[in-house]
ROSE-4610 file (N, C-alpha, C; in Angstrom, 1 decimal, always signed):
// ROSE-4610
residu = [Q/Q/Q/V/V/V/Q/Q/Q/L/L/L/V/V/V/E/E/E/S/S/S/G/G/G/G/G/G/G/G/G/L/L/L/V/V/V/Q/Q/Q/A/A/A/G/G/G/G/G/G/S/S/S/L/L/L/R/R/R/L/L/L/S/S/S/C/C/C/A/A/A/A/A/A/S/S/S/G/G/G/S/S/S/I/I/I/F/F/F/G/G/G/I/I/I/D/D/D/T/T/T/M/M/M/A/A/A/W/W/W/Y/Y/Y/R/R/R/Q/Q/Q/A/A/A/P/P/P/G/G/G/K/K/K/Q/Q/Q/R/R/R/E/E/E/L/L/L/V/V/V/A/A/A/A/A/A/I/I/I/I/I/I/S/S/S/G/G/G/G/G/G/T/T/T/T/T/T/N/N/N/Y/Y/Y/A/A/A/D/D/D/S/S/S/V/V/V/K/K/K/G/G/G/R/R/R/F/F/F/T/T/T/I/I/I/S/S/S/R/R/R/D/D/D/N/N/N/A/A/A/K/K/K/N/N/N/T/T/T/V/V/V/Y/Y/Y/L/L/L/Q/Q/Q/M/M/M/N/N/N/S/S/S/L/L/L/K/K/K/P/P/P/E/E/E/D/D/D/T/T/T/A/A/A/V/V/V/Y/Y/Y/Y/Y/Y/C/C/C/S/S/S/V/V/V/S/S/S/S/S/S/F/F/F/G/G/G/R/R/R/R/R/R/Y/Y/Y/W/W/W/G/G/G/Q/Q/Q/G/G/G/T/T/T/Q/Q/Q/V/V/V/T/T/T/V/V/V/S/S/S/S/S/S]
num = [1/1/1/2/2/2/3/3/3/4/4/4/5/5/5/6/6/6/7/7/7/8/8/8/9/9/9/10/10/10/11/11/11/12/12/12/13/13/13/14/14/14/15/15/15/16/16/16/17/17/17/18/18/18/19/19/19/20/20/20/21/21/21/22/22/22/23/23/23/24/24/24/25/25/25/26/26/26/27/27/27/28/28/28/29/29/29/30/30/30/31/31/31/32/32/32/33/33/33/34/34/34/35/35/35/36/36/36/37/37/37/38/38/38/39/39/39/40/40/40/41/41/41/42/42/42/43/43/43/44/44/44/45/45/45/46/46/46/47/47/47/48/48/48/49/49/49/50/50/50/51/51/51/52/52/52/53/53/53/54/54/54/55/55/55/56/56/56/57/57/57/58/58/58/59/59/59/60/60/60/61/61/61/62/62/62/63/63/63/64/64/64/65/65/65/66/66/66/67/67/67/68/68/68/69/69/69/70/70/70/71/71/71/72/72/72/73/73/73/74/74/74/75/75/75/76/76/76/77/77/77/78/78/78/79/79/79/80/80/80/81/81/81/82/82/82/83/83/83/84/84/84/85/85/85/86/86/86/87/87/87/88/88/88/89/89/89/90/90/90/91/91/91/92/92/92/93/93/93/94/94/94/95/95/95/96/96/96/97/97/97/98/98/98/99/99/99/100/100/100/101/101/101/102/102/102/103/103/103/104/104/104/105/105/105/106/106/106/107/107/107/108/108/108/109/109/109/110/110/110/111/111/111/112/112/112/113/113/113/114/114/114/115/115/115]
x = [+9.7/+10.7/+9.8/+10.9/+10.5/+11.8/+10.9/+12.5/+12.1/+13.3/+13.2/+13.7/+13.2/+13.9/+13.7/+14.8/+14.8/+15.0/+14.7/+15.2/+14.8/+15.3/+15.2/+16.6/+17.6/+18.9/+19.5/+20.6/+21.0/+22.0/+22.2/+23.3/+22.5/+22.2/+21.3/+22.2/+22.5/+22.9/+21.8/+22.7/+22.5/+21.1/+20.5/+19.2/+17.8/+18.4/+17.3/+16.6/+15.9/+15.3/+15.2/+15.3/+15.0/+14.2/+13.3/+12.2/+12.9/+12.6/+13.1/+12.1/+12.3/+11.1/+11.5/+11.0/+10.9/+10.1/+9.9/+8.8/+9.2/+7.9/+7.9/+7.6/+7.7/+7.2/+7.6/+6.7/+7.2/+6.1/+6.6/+5.6/+5.1/+4.7/+4.2/+3.1/+2.2/+1.4/+1.8/+3.2/+3.2/+3.9/+4.2/+5.0/+4.0/+4.9/+4.7/+5.2/+6.6/+7.2/+7.9/+7.9/+8.7/+9.9/+10.9/+11.8/+12.8/+13.8/+14.7/+15.7/+17.1/+18.0/+19.2/+20.4/+21.5/+22.8/+23.6/+25.1/+25.7/+26.7/+28.0/+29.3/+30.0/+31.6/+32.2/+32.5/+32.8/+32.3/+31.2/+30.0/+29.1/+28.6/+27.3/+26.1/+25.6/+24.3/+23.4/+22.6/+21.9/+20.2/+19.5/+17.8/+17.2/+16.9/+16.3/+14.9/+14.4/+13.0/+11.8/+11.2/+10.1/+8.7/+8.1/+6.7/+5.9/+5.1/+4.7/+3.2/+2.3/+1.3/+0.4/-0.1/-1.1/-0.8/+0.2/+0.9/+1.6/+1.8/+2.6/+3.9/+5.3/+6.2/+7.1/+8.5/+9.4/+10.8/+11.3/+12.1/+13.7/+14.3/+16.1/+15.7/+16.6/+16.3/+17.3/+18.0/+18.9/+17.9/+16.9/+16.1/+14.8/+14.2/+13.1/+12.8/+11.7/+11.0/+11.5/+12.7/+12.9/+12.6/+12.9/+12.1/+10.6/+10.1/+8.7/+8.8/+8.2/+8.2/+6.7/+6.6/+5.1/+4.9/+4.0/+3.6/+2.2/+2.1/+1.1/+0.8/-0.1/+0.4/-0.6/-1.6/-1.6/-1.1/+0.2/+1.1/+2.8/+2.2/+3.2/+4.8/+4.3/+5.5/+6.2/+7.0/+7.5/+8.3/+7.8/+8.5/+9.4/+10.3/+10.9/+11.1/+10.5/+10.8/+11.3/+13.0/+13.6/+14.2/+13.7/+14.2/+14.7/+15.3/+15.9/+17.6/+18.2/+19.2/+20.4/+21.3/+22.5/+23.6/+24.6/+25.8/+26.1/+25.7/+26.0/+25.1/+23.9/+22.9/+23.3/+24.6/+25.2/+25.7/+25.3/+25.1/+24.5/+24.7/+23.5/+22.7/+21.3/+20.3/+19.8/+19.3/+18.8/+17.5/+16.2/+15.0/+15.3/+14.2/+14.2/+13.0/+12.2/+10.7/+11.2/+10.1/+9.9/+8.5/+9.2/+7.9/+8.1/+6.9/+6.8/+8.1/+8.8/+9.9/+10.9/+11.5/+12.1/+12.4/+13.8/+14.3/+14.4/+14.4/+14.6/+15.4/+16.5/+17.3/+17.3/+16.9/+17.2/+18.6/+18.9/+20.4/+21.3/+20.6/+20.8/+20.8/+20.8/+20.9/+21.2/+22.3/+23.2/+22.9/+22.5/+22.4/+23.8/+23.6/+24.7/+24.2/+24.8/+24.6/+25.4/+25.7/+27.0/+26.6/+27.8/+27.7/+27.8]
y = [+4.3/+2.8/+1.7/+1.6/+0.1/-0.8/-2.0/-3.0/-4.3/-4.8/-5.6/-6.6/-7.8/-9.1/-9.6/-10.5/-10.7/-11.8/-13.1/-14.7/-15.4/-16.3/-17.1/-17.1/-16.2/-16.7/-17.9/-18.2/-19.7/-19.7/-20.6/-21.3/-22.1/-21.5/-22.7/-22.4/-23.7/-23.9/-22.7/-22.7/-21.8/-22.4/-21.5/-22.1/-22.1/-22.3/-22.2/-21.2/-21.7/-20.7/-20.3/-19.0/-19.0/-17.7/-17.7/-16.9/-16.2/-14.9/-14.0/-13.1/-13.2/-12.8/-11.7/-10.9/-9.7/-9.1/-8.8/-8.8/-7.4/-7.0/-5.4/-5.4/-4.8/-4.7/-2.9/-2.7/-1.1/-0.2/+1.2/+2.1/+1.5/+0.5/+0.0/+1.0/+1.6/+2.2/+3.5/+3.8/+4.9/+4.3/+2.8/+2.1/+2.6/+3.5/+3.0/+2.5/+2.6/+1.6/+0.2/-0.7/-1.6/-2.2/-2.5/-3.1/-3.6/-4.0/-5.2/-4.9/-4.3/-3.9/-5.0/-5.3/-5.8/-5.1/-5.8/-5.5/-6.5/-6.8/-7.5/-7.2/-7.8/-7.7/-6.3/-5.6/-4.7/-3.7/-3.8/-3.1/-2.4/-1.3/-0.6/-0.9/-0.9/-1.2/-1.0/-1.8/-1.2/-2.0/-1.3/-1.6/-2.8/-3.7/-5.5/-4.9/-4.3/-4.7/-3.7/-3.0/-2.3/-2.2/-2.0/-2.3/-1.0/-0.4/+0.9/+0.3/+1.2/+0.7/-0.3/+0.8/+0.5/-0.6/-1.7/-2.8/-2.2/-1.0/-1.0/-1.5/-2.0/-2.5/-1.9/-2.0/-1.7/-2.5/-3.1/-3.6/-3.5/-3.7/-3.6/-4.7/-3.8/-4.7/-5.9/-6.0/-7.5/-8.8/-7.8/-9.2/-9.2/-8.8/-8.6/-9.7/-10.5/-11.6/-12.5/-12.9/-13.4/-13.5/-12.4/-12.1/-11.3/-11.4/-11.3/-10.8/-9.1/-8.8/-8.8/-8.9/-9.1/-8.3/-8.2/-8.0/-7.9/-8.6/-9.4/-7.7/-6.9/-5.7/-6.1/-7.5/-8.1/-8.3/-8.8/-9.5/-8.2/-7.0/-6.5/-7.0/-7.7/-8.5/-8.1/-8.5/-8.4/-9.1/-10.3/-11.2/-10.8/-11.4/-11.5/-12.9/-13.5/-14.8/-14.9/-15.2/-15.0/-16.4/-16.8/-17.8/-17.5/-18.9/-19.2/-17.8/-17.7/-17.5/-17.6/-16.7/-16.7/-16.1/-16.6/-16.5/-14.8/-14.3/-12.6/-12.3/-13.0/-12.5/-12.8/-13.2/-13.4/-12.2/-11.9/-10.5/-10.8/-10.0/-9.5/-8.8/-9.7/-9.0/-8.1/-6.9/-6.0/-5.5/-5.6/-5.3/-3.9/-3.3/-1.7/-1.1/-0.6/+0.4/+1.3/+2.4/+4.1/+3.8/+5.2/+5.1/+6.4/+7.4/+9.0/+9.3/+9.0/+10.2/+9.5/+8.5/+7.9/+6.7/+6.5/+4.7/+4.1/+2.6/+1.6/+0.4/-0.2/-1.3/-2.5/-3.5/-4.7/-5.5/-6.3/-6.7/-7.4/-7.7/-8.3/-9.7/-10.5/-12.1/-12.2/-13.3/-13.9/-14.7/-14.2/-15.0/-16.0/-17.0/-17.2/-18.2/-17.9/-18.7/-19.3/-20.6/-21.6/-21.7/-22.4/-22.1/-23.6]
z = [+20.3/+19.9/+19.7/+18.2/+17.7/+17.9/+18.4/+18.3/+17.1/+16.2/+15.2/+15.8/+15.8/+15.4/+14.4/+13.6/+12.5/+12.6/+11.7/+11.8/+10.3/+10.2/+9.0/+8.0/+8.6/+7.7/+7.8/+7.2/+6.8/+5.7/+5.3/+4.4/+3.2/+2.3/+1.1/-0.2/-0.5/-2.1/-3.0/-4.2/-5.7/-6.1/-6.3/-6.4/-5.6/-4.8/-3.3/-2.8/-2.0/-1.1/+0.1/+0.6/+2.2/+2.4/+3.4/+4.1/+5.2/+4.9/+6.1/+6.9/+8.2/+8.8/+10.0/+10.4/+11.0/+11.5/+12.9/+13.9/+14.4/+14.7/+15.1/+16.2/+17.5/+18.8/+19.6/+20.3/+21.1/+20.2/+19.5/+19.0/+17.8/+17.7/+16.4/+15.4/+15.9/+15.4/+14.3/+14.7/+13.3/+12.6/+12.1/+11.1/+9.6/+9.3/+7.4/+6.7/+6.3/+5.4/+6.3/+5.8/+6.0/+5.0/+5.3/+4.2/+4.2/+3.4/+3.9/+3.0/+3.4/+3.0/+3.1/+2.7/+2.8/+2.4/+3.6/+3.0/+2.9/+1.7/+1.6/+2.2/+2.3/+2.8/+1.5/+2.0/+1.5/+0.5/+0.8/+0.0/+0.5/+0.2/+0.9/+1.4/+2.3/+2.2/+1.5/+0.8/-0.3/+0.0/-0.6/-0.1/-1.2/-0.6/-1.5/-1.8/-1.1/-0.8/-0.1/-0.6/+0.6/+0.3/+1.3/+1.0/+2.3/+1.7/+2.0/+2.7/+3.6/+4.4/+3.7/+2.3/+1.7/+0.8/+0.9/+0.1/-0.8/-1.4/-2.7/-2.9/-3.3/-3.0/-4.2/-4.0/-4.6/-4.5/-5.6/-5.4/-6.0/-5.6/-6.4/-7.8/-8.8/-10.2/-9.7/-9.2/-9.1/-8.3/-7.7/-7.2/-7.5/-9.0/-9.2/-10.0/-9.7/-10.2/-9.4/-8.1/-7.4/-6.1/-5.4/-4.1/-4.1/-3.1/-2.7/-1.6/-1.1/+0.1/+0.5/+1.6/+2.3/+3.3/+4.0/+5.6/+6.2/+7.1/+8.0/+9.3/+8.6/+9.7/+11.1/+11.1/+12.3/+13.3/+12.4/+13.2/+13.4/+12.6/+12.7/+12.6/+11.3/+10.4/+9.1/+8.7/+7.3/+7.3/+5.8/+5.3/+4.1/+3.6/+2.4/+1.5/+0.9/+0.3/-0.7/-0.6/-1.3/-2.3/-3.5/-4.6/-5.2/-5.9/-7.2/-6.5/-5.4/-5.2/-5.5/-5.3/-6.2/-5.2/-5.5/-4.5/-4.6/-5.3/-5.6/-4.0/-4.1/-2.8/-1.5/-1.3/-0.5/+0.8/+2.0/+2.9/+3.9/+4.6/+6.0/+5.5/+6.1/+5.8/+6.8/+6.6/+7.8/+7.7/+8.6/+8.7/+8.8/+8.4/+8.5/+8.7/+9.7/+9.4/+9.5/+9.3/+9.5/+10.4/+11.4/+11.8/+12.6/+12.3/+12.5/+12.0/+10.7/+10.6/+10.4/+11.4/+12.4/+11.6/+11.6/+10.8/+11.9/+12.1/+13.2/+12.1/+12.7/+12.6/+13.0/+12.6/+13.1/+13.5/+13.8/+14.2/+12.9/+11.9/+11.1/+11.0/+9.9/+9.5/+8.7/+8.5/+7.8/+6.5/+5.4/+4.3/+3.6/+3.1/+2.5/+1.7/+0.1/-0.7/-1.5/-1.3/-2.1/-3.3/-3.8/-5.5/-5.8]
């Protein structure tokens, strides 16, 4: 089992920045991919960014150039630096990790961007 605790969400004006953090605990030795997803009201959950254990990253087109995902393996933590935020980035952001073929989810953190 892997437990995930997210932090860093909040309310920010358009053009502002936020940094999300997600700390993993439990059976962390099997973690390979760490990712951030988001779900806006009335929409499906979507992948925002992912990073594998070797450091390769993948981003949704809508956030490329604005968001940066990174991980600190020593702290078992994944980060999402969000810059130039837009109102359409408003959503609940979920941390997710994969370990031994199983996916785990955090509880979600609200990000609200005002225009």
